[in-house]
C-alpha positions in Angstrom: 9.7 -10.4 -12.6 7.0 -8.2 -11.6 6.5 -4.4 -12.4 4.4 -2.5 -10.4 3.3 1.1 -10.9 1.5 3.5 -8.6 -1.2 5.9 -9.1 -3.5 8.1 -7.6 -1.4 10.5 -5.5 -2.0 14.0 -5.3 -2.8 17.1 -2.7 -5.6 16.9 -0.4 -7.0 18.7 2.4 -7.1 17.2 5.9 -10.3 14.9 6.4 -10.3 14.4 2.7 -9.9 11.2 0.6 -7.8 9.6 -2.1 -7.6 6.2 -3.6 -4.1 4.7 -4.5 -3.9 2.2 -7.5 -1.1 -0.2 -8.0 -1.2 -2.1 -11.2 1.2 -5.0 -11.4 2.5 -6.7 -14.8 4.8 -9.5 -15.7 4.8 -12.6 -13.8 1.7 -11.7 -11.6 -0.5 -14.1 -9.3 -3.4 -13.8 -7.2 -1.3 -15.8 -4.4 1.4 -13.0 -4.0 1.3 -10.9 -1.1 0.7 -7.2 -1.9 1.3 -4.4 0.6 1.5 -0.6 0.9 4.3 1.5 2.5 5.0 4.9 3.0 8.0 7.2 3.6 8.0 10.6 4.9 10.4 13.6 4.7 12.9 12.7 6.9 11.7 9.6 8.1 12.1 5.7 7.4 9.9 3.7 5.1 7.1 2.1 6.8 4.2 -0.3 6.5 0.8 0.7 5.9 -1.3 -2.2 4.9 -1.2 -5.5 3.6 -3.1 -8.2 2.1 -2.3 -12.0 1.6 -2.9 -13.7 -1.6 -6.2 -15.4 -2.1 -7.4 -14.0 1.0 -9.7 -11.1 2.1 -7.7 -10.6 5.2 -5.7 -7.2 5.7 -3.2 -5.8 7.9 -2.8 -2.4 8.8 -0.5 -0.3 10.9 -2.1 1.2 13.9 -1.8 4.8 12.7 -4.3 4.1 9.8 -6.9 1.8 11.8 -10.1 2.7 10.9 -9.1 5.2 8.2 -7.5 3.3 5.6 -8.7 0.0 3.3 -6.5 -2.3 1.3 -8.3 -4.2 -1.6 -7.1 -6.1 -4.7 -8.7 -6.8 -8.1 -7.0 -10.1 -9.1 -8.8 -9.8 -12.6 -7.3 -6.6 -13.0 -3.8 -7.2 -11.6 -4.4 -4.1 -9.5 -4.3 -3.4 -5.7 -5.9 -0.2 -4.2 -5.5 1.5 -0.9 -8.5 3.6 0.2 -7.5 6.6 2.4 -10.5 8.6 4.2 -9.8 11.1 7.1 -6.6 12.0 5.6 -4.2 13.9 8.1 -1.2 16.0 7.4 1.1 13.3 9.0 -0.1 11.0 6.3 2.0 12.9 3.9 4.4 10.6 2.3 5.6 8.8 -0.9 3.4 6.0 -0.8 4.8 2.4 -2.4 3.3 -0.6 -3.6 5.1 -4.1 -2.8 4.6 -7.7 -3.6 5.9 -10.7 -2.3 6.1 -13.9 -4.0 4.2 -15.8 -1.2 2.6 -15.6 2.0 3.8 -13.2 4.4 2.1 -13.4 7.6 -0.9 -12.9 9.9 0.3 -10.2 12.1 1.3 -6.8 11.4 4.7 -7.2 12.5 5.5 -9.6 9.9 5.0 -7.2 7.2 8.5 -5.6 6.7 10.2 -4.2 3.7 12.9 -6.9 3.7 10.2 -9.7 2.8 8.9 -8.1 0.0 10.2 -8.9 -3.4 9.2 -6.4 -5.9 8.4 -2.4 -5.6 7.1 0.3 -7.1 8.6 3.7 -7.7 6.1 5.5 -5.4 3.3 8.2 -5.9 3.3 11.3 -3.3 0.7 11.8 -1.3 0.3 15.7 0.4 -2.3 16.4 3.0 -2.7 20.1 3.6 -3.7 21.0 7.1 
C-alpha cells in the first residue's frame, strides 16, 4: 500500500504562485509514475501533470502548459507541483496520484483509471 498526503494549497491572487507537495509513504518506489489531477466545483476530475518513474520527462494538460511544473525528490518520497501565473480557472481540489509502474509518453494516456493510489486532495483557490 502507498499513502499519499498533499499539502501547500491555499488562497492566492491571480498571477501568483503556489507549490504543492505530495508526500508518499508505505511501499514507495522511484519507479512509480506520479501525477497531479484536479477537480473544480461542478466538474469532473482532470489530469494536470504527470511524471514517470526514474525519468525526468513530464506530461501536462494544455491548460497548464508553460505555467506548471512537476518534479520529484525520490530521496524524500515527495512530488511537487509548482504552479505559476495562476488563473481563477485553476481553482480546484488538487489530488496526487501514483501508479505502480509506467503510464505512458503522451498526455492522453494519463487517465484516472490507470492510477493505483490517491491522496485526499488539497484546495487551491485563485481569486481574481
